[in-house]
C-alpha positions as CSV (number, residue, x, y, z in Angstrom):
1,M,-0.1,0.1,-0.1
2,H,1.4,3.5,-1.0
3,R,4.4,2.0,-2.7
4,L,5.3,5.0,-4.4
5,L,4.5,7.6,-1.5
6,K,6.7,5.4,0.7
7,I,9.5,5.7,-1.9
8,Y,9.2,9.3,-2.4
9,G,9.1,9.9,1.6
10,V,12.3,8.2,2.0
11,I,13.8,10.1,-0.8
12,T,12.5,13.3,0.7
13,S,13.6,12.4,4.4
14,I,17.4,11.6,2.9
15,G,17.3,14.9,0.8
16,M,16.3,16.8,4.3
17,L,19.1,14.9,6.0
18,I,21.5,16.2,3.4
19,V,20.1,20.0,3.5
20,L,20.8,20.0,7.3
21,M,24.2,18.5,6.7
22,Q,24.9,21.3,3.8
23,G,23.7,23.9,6.4
24,A,26.2,22.6,8.9
25,L,28.8,22.6,6.0
26,V,28.0,26.2,5.3
27,T,28.6,27.2,9.1
28,K,31.6,25.2,9.4
29,T,33.2,26.6,6.4
30,G,32.1,30.3,7.0
31,S,30.5,30.0,3.5
32,G,27.3,32.0,4.9
33,E,28.4,35.0,2.9
34,G,29.3,33.0,-0.3
35,C,26.8,34.6,-2.5
36,G,27.1,38.0,-0.9
37,A,23.8,39.6,0.0
38,S,22.3,38.5,-3.1
39,W,19.0,36.2,-3.1
40,P,17.8,34.5,-4.7
41,L,20.5,35.3,-7.1
42,C,24.2,34.5,-6.1
43,F,26.0,37.9,-6.8
44,G,23.2,39.0,-8.9
45,E,23.6,35.9,-11.3
46,V,21.5,32.8,-11.7
47,I,24.7,30.7,-11.8
48,P,27.9,32.3,-10.5
49,T,30.7,32.4,-12.8
50,S,34.1,31.6,-11.6
51,P,32.9,31.0,-8.0
52,A,35.0,30.6,-4.9
53,I,34.9,27.4,-3.0
54,E,32.4,29.3,-0.5
55,T,30.3,30.2,-3.3
56,I,30.1,26.8,-4.4
57,I,29.2,25.2,-0.8
58,E,26.6,28.4,-0.4
59,Y,25.2,28.2,-3.9
60,S,24.8,24.2,-3.9
61,H,23.1,24.6,-0.5
62,R,20.5,27.1,-2.1
63,V,19.8,25.1,-4.7
64,V,19.3,21.5,-2.8
65,S,17.3,23.6,-0.1
66,G,15.1,25.0,-2.9
67,L,14.6,21.6,-4.6
68,L,13.8,19.8,-1.1
69,G,11.2,22.6,-0.2
70,L,9.2,21.9,-3.3
71,M,9.4,18.2,-2.6
72,V,8.1,18.7,1.0
73,I,5.0,20.7,0.0
74,I,4.5,17.8,-2.6
75,L,5.1,15.3,0.2
76,A,2.5,16.9,2.5
77,I,0.2,17.2,-0.2
78,W,0.3,13.7,-1.2
79,A,0.2,12.6,2.5
80,W,-2.8,14.6,3.2
81,K,-4.8,13.2,0.2
82,K,-3.8,9.3,0.8
83,L,-3.4,9.4,4.7
84,S,-6.0,12.1,5.7
85,H,-7.9,9.1,7.9
86,L,-4.6,9.0,10.0
87,R,-5.1,11.1,13.0
88,E,-1.6,12.8,12.9
89,T,-1.4,13.3,9.0
90,K,-3.0,16.6,8.7
91,F,-1.2,18.2,11.6
92,L,2.3,17.0,10.2
93,S,1.7,17.8,6.8
94,I,0.6,21.4,7.9
95,M,3.7,21.5,10.1
96,A,6.0,20.1,7.3
97,V,5.1,23.0,4.8
98,F,5.2,25.6,7.6
99,F,8.7,24.6,8.9
100,I,9.9,24.2,5.4
101,I,8.9,27.8,4.4
102,F,9.9,29.5,7.5
103,Q,13.5,27.7,7.4
104,G,13.9,29.2,3.6
105,L,12.6,32.7,5.1
106,L,15.2,32.6,7.8
107,G,18.1,31.5,5.4
108,A,16.7,34.5,2.8
109,G,16.6,37.0,5.7
110,A,20.1,36.0,6.8
111,V,21.5,36.7,3.6
112,V,19.7,39.9,2.6
113,F,19.3,41.6,5.9
114,G,22.1,39.6,8.2
115,Q,20.9,38.0,11.3
116,S,22.4,37.8,15.0
117,S,23.8,34.5,16.0
118,A,20.7,33.8,18.0
119,I,18.4,34.0,14.7
120,L,20.9,31.9,12.9
121,A,20.8,29.2,15.4
122,L,17.1,29.2,15.2
123,H,17.5,28.1,11.6
124,F,19.4,25.0,12.3
125,G,16.5,24.3,14.8
126,I,13.7,25.1,12.8
127,S,15.5,22.8,10.1
128,S,15.5,19.9,12.7
129,L,11.8,20.2,13.2
130,S,11.4,20.5,9.4
131,L,13.5,16.7,8.9
132,A,11.0,15.4,12.0
133,T,7.9,16.0,10.5
134,V,9.0,14.5,6.9
135,V,10.3,11.2,8.9
136,L,7.0,11.1,10.5
137,L,5.1,11.5,7.5
138,T,7.1,9.2,5.8
139,V,6.5,6.9,8.7
140,L,2.6,7.0,8.6
141,A,2.8,6.0,5.1
142,F,4.9,2.9,6.1
143,E,2.1,2.3,9.1
144,D,-0.9,2.7,7.0
145,G,-2.8,-0.8,6.5
146,K,-1.1,-2.7,9.2
147,Q,-3.5,-4.6,11.4
148,K,-2.0,-2.9,14.5
149,V,0.3,0.3,15.0
150,P,2.3,1.2,17.7
151,A,0.4,2.9,20.5
152,P,1.7,1.8,23.9
153,L,0.1,1.9,27.2
154,V,2.0,3.9,29.6
155,S,1.8,5.9,32.6
156,K,1.2,9.6,32.5
157,G,4.5,10.2,34.3
158,Y,6.3,8.2,31.6
159,R,4.8,10.1,28.7
160,N,5.2,13.6,30.4
161,Y,8.9,12.7,30.8
162,V,9.4,11.7,27.1
163,Y,7.5,15.1,26.3
164,F,9.9,17.0,28.6
165,V,13.1,15.4,27.0
166,I,12.2,16.2,23.5
167,I,11.7,19.8,24.4
168,Y,15.0,19.8,26.5
169,C,16.6,18.1,23.4
170,Y,15.5,20.8,21.1
171,L,17.0,23.5,23.6
172,A,20.4,21.6,23.2
173,I,20.0,21.6,19.8
174,Y,19.7,25.3,20.0
175,T,22.8,25.7,22.3
176,G,24.8,23.9,19.9
177,A,23.9,26.1,16.9
178,Y,24.8,29.2,19.1
179,V,27.9,27.8,19.9
180,K,28.8,27.7,16.1
181,H,27.4,30.9,15.1
182,T,29.3,32.7,17.8
183,H,32.6,30.9,17.1
184,A,32.6,29.3,20.5
185,T,33.2,25.9,19.6
186,L,36.9,25.8,20.8
187,A,36.3,28.3,23.6
188,C,37.1,25.6,26.1
189,G,40.2,23.9,25.2
190,D,39.8,20.6,27.3
191,F,37.5,18.5,29.0
192,P,35.9,18.0,31.4
193,L,37.2,21.1,32.8
194,C,36.8,24.4,30.8
195,N,40.3,26.0,30.2
196,G,41.5,24.3,33.6
197,Q,38.3,25.8,35.6
198,L,35.4,24.0,36.8
199,F,33.2,26.8,36.2
200,P,34.6,29.3,33.8
201,G,31.7,31.7,34.1
202,L,28.9,32.5,31.7
203,S,30.0,35.4,29.9
204,G,31.4,35.8,26.3
205,P,32.2,32.6,24.0
206,V,33.4,30.8,26.9
207,G,30.3,31.1,28.7
208,A,28.2,30.0,25.7
209,H,30.4,27.2,25.2
210,F,30.3,26.1,28.8
211,M,26.3,26.5,29.1
212,H,26.1,24.0,25.7
213,R,28.2,21.4,27.4
214,V,26.1,21.6,30.7
215,F,23.1,21.0,28.5
216,G,24.6,18.0,26.5
217,I,25.7,16.6,29.9
218,V,22.0,16.7,31.1
219,M,20.8,15.6,27.9
220,F,22.8,12.5,28.1
221,I,21.7,11.8,31.7
222,L,17.9,12.3,30.7
223,I,18.3,9.8,28.2
224,V,19.8,7.1,30.2
225,V,17.2,7.7,33.0
226,L,14.7,7.2,29.8
227,F,16.5,4.2,28.8
228,I,16.6,2.6,32.5
229,I,12.8,3.5,33.0
230,T,11.8,1.6,29.6
231,I,14.0,-1.3,30.1
232,K,12.5,-2.1,33.4
233,K,8.8,-1.0,33.0
234,Y,8.3,-1.1,29.2
235,K,10.6,-3.8,27.7
236,H,7.7,-5.3,26.4
237,E,6.3,-2.4,24.2
238,L,8.9,-3.0,21.3
239,T,8.4,0.5,19.9
240,L,9.7,2.0,23.2
241,F,12.1,-0.6,24.0
242,Y,14.1,-0.3,20.5
243,G,13.3,3.6,20.4
244,S,15.2,4.0,24.0
245,I,17.8,1.8,22.7
246,I,18.6,3.8,19.6
247,A,18.3,7.4,21.6
248,F,20.6,6.0,24.0
249,I,23.4,5.1,21.1
250,L,22.8,8.5,19.5
251,V,23.1,10.7,22.6
252,L,26.4,8.5,23.5
253,G,28.0,9.1,20.2
254,Q,26.7,12.7,20.6
255,V,28.6,13.0,23.6
256,I,31.9,11.3,22.4
257,S,31.7,13.4,19.2
258,G,31.1,16.4,21.2
259,I,34.5,16.0,23.3
260,S,36.3,14.8,19.9
261,I,35.5,18.4,18.4
262,I,37.8,19.6,21.2
263,Y,40.7,17.3,20.8
264,T,40.7,17.2,16.9
265,G,40.5,20.9,16.7
266,N,36.8,21.1,15.3
267,S,37.5,19.0,12.4
268,L,35.2,18.9,9.6
269,V,34.1,15.2,9.7
270,T,33.6,15.4,13.8
271,A,32.0,18.7,13.4
272,M,29.7,17.2,10.7
273,F,29.3,14.0,12.8
274,H,28.3,15.8,15.9
275,A,25.2,18.0,14.0
276,L,24.2,14.5,12.4
277,L,23.7,12.7,15.7
278,I,21.8,15.5,17.3
279,C,19.2,15.6,14.2
280,L,18.7,11.8,14.3
281,L,18.1,12.1,18.2
282,F,15.7,14.5,17.7
283,T,13.8,12.8,15.3
284,A,13.8,9.6,17.1
285,L,12.5,11.3,20.3
286,S,10.0,12.9,17.8
287,Y,8.8,9.3,16.7
288,L,8.6,8.1,20.4
289,T,6.7,11.4,21.2
290,M,3.9,10.7,18.4
291,V,3.4,7.2,19.5
292,L,2.8,8.1,22.9
293,F,0.0,10.7,21.9
294,R,-2.1,7.8,20.4
295,K,-4.8,6.2,22.2
296,P,-3.7,2.8,23.4
297,Q,-5.6,-0.1,21.3
298,N,-7.4,-2.8,23.1
């Protein structure tokens, strides 16, 4: 059932992940001004002539983002028509279109008008939300027609805890993006201390880096707690069981890659891998959130 929609959804999901990684590459390489203050043109040209590497990175990001924006809108409309009988479809379709448009406007505004680091960080956060909505729409296409879909019976406390974790994860994403856009990635040159200090203060780049480090450590603890509770109480709910394992693996990789950034001098591969893992973690938590919103089946 919905074979073409499934294939299209998978392709669009992969494409959205590529867009996110391209955005991280633009930030990492300082290519945000690779096309100057011109948008949608690049230095006033449809196709830039004799482009520098920064221009190629920024221009390719614009082209792929524009293509994926159209693909996401098509996916949302397609899902609305084919999956409208599913409770989550209409909400996710609306959110997918909203986030992809908002993401594009933020990117265009940053080019034309210039934006603060806070707004640029928000751009990455919105991109993560956009990826999650696309993946969830694709998941719905795969679930439709099955005799039984995941709708675990859990306590109110467990459900609220998962809601809290995903909100906290989004805040952690934002602090990480803010660190990148304020060029504070290497403001703390060691770990677990920060420049030899247990508490270096909260001002300037060092403060931004330190706060993200705290957010990351707490995020790890929250996921570990979620993993332990799930194993103890809900291991019979396979969606929660495997979802918590995936979340634990991703957050562990996130912590390791974050520490590695410090000792590799923020290498391109390590930085990109760090960004990839947090996006996947947020998407995994989004799926757990979606199934916990469902009314348990008898």
